[in-house]
C-alpha positions in Angstrom: -0.1 -0.1 -0.1 1.5 3.4 -0.9 1.7 5.9 2.0 1.4 9.3 0.6 2.0 10.8 3.9 5.7 10.0 3.5 8.0 11.3 0.7 9.3 9.0 -1.8 12.8 8.0 -1.7 15.2 5.1 -1.9 16.3 3.5 1.5 19.4 1.4 2.1 18.1 -2.2 2.3 21.2 -4.4 2.6 24.9 -4.2 2.2 26.9 -7.1 0.5 30.5 -6.8 1.4 31.8 -9.2 -1.1 30.2 -8.4 -4.6 26.9 -6.0 -4.9 27.7 -3.3 -2.3 25.1 -1.2 -1.1 21.5 -2.0 -2.3 18.6 0.3 -2.3 14.8 -0.1 -2.2 11.9 2.4 -2.7 10.0 3.1 0.5 6.6 2.9 -1.2 4.9 1.9 -4.4 5.0 4.0 -7.7 2.9 4.2 -10.7 3.0 1.7 -13.4 4.2 4.2 -15.8 7.1 5.2 -13.4 7.6 1.6 -12.6 8.3 0.9 -16.3 11.1 3.5 -16.5 13.0 2.5 -13.3 12.5 -1.3 -13.6 15.9 -1.6 -15.8 17.8 -0.3 -12.9 16.4 -2.7 -10.4 16.8 -6.4 -9.9 14.7 -8.8 -7.8 17.6 -10.3 -5.6 17.3 -13.8 -4.1 19.4 -15.5 -1.6 21.3 -17.4 -4.5 22.5 -14.2 -5.9 25.0 -13.7 -3.0 28.5 -15.4 -2.9 28.2 -15.3 0.9 25.1 -14.5 2.5 26.7 -14.7 6.0 28.6 -11.5 5.2 25.4 -9.7 3.9 23.8 -7.0 6.5 20.1 -6.2 6.2 17.4 -7.9 4.2 18.9 -9.4 1.0 15.8 -10.0 -0.7 13.5 -8.3 -3.1 13.6 -5.5 -5.7 16.6 -3.3 -5.3 19.0 -1.1 -7.4 22.7 -0.7 -6.9 24.4 2.4 -5.5 25.6 3.4 -9.0 22.0 3.6 -10.2 20.5 5.4 -7.3 21.0 8.9 -8.8 19.3 7.7 -12.0 16.3 6.3 -10.3 16.1 9.5 -8.1 16.1 11.6 -11.3 13.6 9.7 -13.1 11.1 9.8 -9.9 11.9 13.4 -9.0 13.0 12.3 -5.5 13.5 15.4 -3.2 15.2 13.4 -0.3 18.0 11.9 -2.2 20.3 9.4 -0.7 23.2 11.7 -0.6 21.1 14.1 1.4 20.0 11.4 3.8 23.6 10.5 4.2 24.6 14.3 4.8 21.8 14.4 7.4 22.8 11.2 9.0 26.7 12.4 9.2 25.4 15.8 10.8 23.3 14.0 13.4 26.4 11.6 14.2 28.6 14.8 14.5 26.0 16.5 17.0 25.6 13.2 18.8 29.3 13.0 19.3 29.6 16.7 20.4 26.8 16.1 23.0 28.4 12.9 24.1 31.7 14.6 24.7 30.0 17.6 26.5 28.3 15.1 28.9 31.8 13.3 29.4 33.3 16.6 30.4 30.2 17.5 32.7 30.4 14.1 34.5 34.3 14.6 35.1 33.7 17.9 36.6 30.8 16.4 38.9 33.2 13.9 40.0 35.7 16.5 40.9 33.2 18.5 42.9 32.3 15.3 44.9 35.6 14.3 45.4 36.2 14.4 49.3 32.6 15.5 49.9 30.6 14.9 53.0 29.6 11.3 53.4 26.7 11.4 56.2 24.8 8.2 57.0 21.2 8.4 55.7 18.3 6.3 54.7 17.5 6.7 51.1 13.8 6.4 51.6 14.2 9.5 54.0 16.3 11.5 51.4 13.8 10.9 48.5 10.8 12.0 50.9 12.4 15.3 51.5 13.8 15.9 47.9 12.8 18.8 45.8 13.8 16.7 42.6 15.6 13.7 42.0 17.4 12.8 38.7 17.8 9.2 37.4 20.1 8.9 34.4 18.2 6.7 31.8 16.1 5.3 34.5 18.9 2.9 35.4 18.5 3.3 39.2 14.8 2.6 38.8 15.0 -0.3 36.7 18.1 -1.9 37.9 18.8 -0.9 41.5 18.0 -4.5 42.7 20.8 -5.7 40.7 23.2 -3.2 42.1 23.1 -0.6 39.3 22.4 2.9 38.9 23.0 6.5 40.3 20.8 9.1 41.7 21.3 12.9 42.1 19.0 14.4 44.7 18.5 17.9 45.3 16.9 18.2 48.9 15.0 20.8 50.8 18.1 21.7 52.8 20.0 23.1 49.7 22.2 20.1 49.5 22.8 17.9 46.2 23.3 14.4 46.7 25.2 12.0 44.6 24.1 8.5 45.4 25.9 5.6 43.7 24.4 2.1 44.1 26.9 -0.2 45.7 24.8 -3.4 46.4 26.3 -5.9 44.0 27.5 -9.0 45.6 31.2 -8.2 44.8 31.0 -4.6 45.8 32.4 -3.5 49.1 29.6 -2.8 51.1 31.6 -1.5 54.1 31.9 1.7 52.1 28.1 2.2 52.2 26.7 5.3 54.2 23.4 5.1 52.5 20.8 2.4 53.7 18.6 1.2 50.9 16.4 -1.9 50.5 19.3 -3.7 49.2 22.8 -3.8 50.5 23.2 -0.1 50.3 24.8 2.7 48.4 27.5 5.3 48.8 26.4 8.9 48.9 28.1 12.3 48.9 26.5 15.6 49.5 27.7 19.1 48.6 25.8 22.5 48.9 23.3 23.5 46.2 24.8 25.7 43.3 23.2 26.4 40.0 26.1 25.3 38.1 26.4 21.7 39.7 22.5 21.5 39.0 23.1 22.4 35.3 25.9 19.7 35.1 23.4 17.1 36.5 20.5 18.1 34.3 22.9 17.6 31.3 24.3 14.3 32.2 20.9 12.9 33.3 19.1 14.3 30.3 16.8 15.9 32.9 15.3 12.3 33.7 13.1 12.3 36.8 13.2 9.4 39.1 10.1 7.5 38.9 10.5 5.7 42.2 9.2 6.8 45.6 
């Protein structure tokens, strides 16, 4: 079925490292008239068309055109979102993702420096959560995996402290280090006075993801 809400384009369907290279398919049906024009540039690939199917990535079967014929097909069909444009957009997104990842790594390094040698009073996690203004849980790891010893929390409490809680409850962890009592083997907790700068760093590394637990 044709989906007219999506722009017509060629999409990468599989990669054959040995022989055929990159193979592209249309993301939707075209008219019979256009189909006749582009059909010479397509082939209905089957498994036996590949020297080593184990080295083919993606879906190797169906009507596809080779990379060298992509521009010809796009021109015949009047495709606006070309493969080269898709690749350039992907490249830009990857570059942006890499920059963000580096920025997060730098922020986390600074957070760890701020908490180096910080106060470690003994507390119950449930009590800290009850009096918290806001709690960040990067990628929900603490919420989803705290029982297996994973996860970190950043707790901004009503006394203008920011707590950095590191789960330390795996069987092979040194539980003697724990100063935060939890429903498992405990966690290591550090606190420092609140600053807007530290809060901004925490929002960055946690994607501003709010803890879903109680």
